[in-house]
Every structure is written in structure tokens, then in C-alpha cells.
Phi, psi and omega in degrees: 000139183282159181296329180290320179294323178294326179293320181288332181272347182293141183242143175234111181054038175094355179246143176286151181299323180296319180294319178295317179295319179295320178296318178297319178295321180295318178296317178297320179295318178298316179298318180296317179296319179298314180296319179296318179294320178296319179294321178295322177297319177297319179295320178298317179296319179295318179295318179297320179296317180294320177297323177294318178296320179297315179297320179296316179294323177295322177297315178298320180296317178298320179297316180294322177295319179294319179294320178296318178297321178294315183291335183265010180296129182301321180296320179294316180296321179296315179298318180293320180293325177288319185286315188262330184253349180073021179278152178229157176298145180282124178292156183295332181288347180265007178292143183261147174253161180301330180287335183268359182298316179299325179291323180293323180294322182284337182282150181291151180288142178291150180289139180292149179288142180291147179288142180294142180284144179293148181290140180293148180288139180285135179274147178292145181288142178292153180295155180297149185290332185271000178254141178292158182299327181294323180284335180290332182281339182283000000 
């Protein structure tokens, strides 16, 4: 009998060595599959979290682009420049030609327009004369 055949026929506590080795391999394989499945679940959760973060950042980006588009509207900028800086649109008759540039340089700069004064705060109205002071506060 060959040594390999003797190994397969050898018994340990009533079980052949081959059966014990196969059971050990099966247990290791089950453990390995369980660990791999758990790791894949963790990766799936991580991917879902990252995709959620990407969607959130894309939403923030869309909001910022919309806010930027609103703030850069020419009509809004024109209204703000007129209200706070006292600027006005340049009339067409004030456009310069290349020949008139030396004359413009020699002329004095126009004085800036004064900034508008802030509106005075409204004072609270006095209580009516026919109501007692305690009722006026309510």
C-alpha cells in the first residue's frame, strides 16, 4: 500500500483524516465567505454615503449658481448703483471718440455725487388719549 493510501485510510477517533481535513477546509471556506460578505456590505454602505454626499454637494452647487445668477443680474446691479452710489447710466452724447481723448484728459474730473442720507427711523405713535396707559402697552 502506498503512503498516500495509508494517509487516507488512517483514522483519528473514528474519523478518517481526509474527512477531518475536508471539514476544516469547509469551515475555513464558510468563514472566508462570511467575512467577504460583511466587507462587501461595509463597502456598499460607504458608497451609498459618498453618493449621498455628492448629491448634497451638487444641490449646494446648484443653489450657489442660482444665487450668483441672481446677484449678477444687470438690472439689480444698476438699481443698487443708482441707490447707494448715486451712479447714473452714461448718456450716448457723452461717449468719447479716439480724437477727443486728449481733451478729456486735460479737463478736470467731475465731482462725485453725494451719497444719499439714510432715512430717519420712524418714532412710535403715542397712545390714544382716551385709553389708560396699561391698556396702551398691550
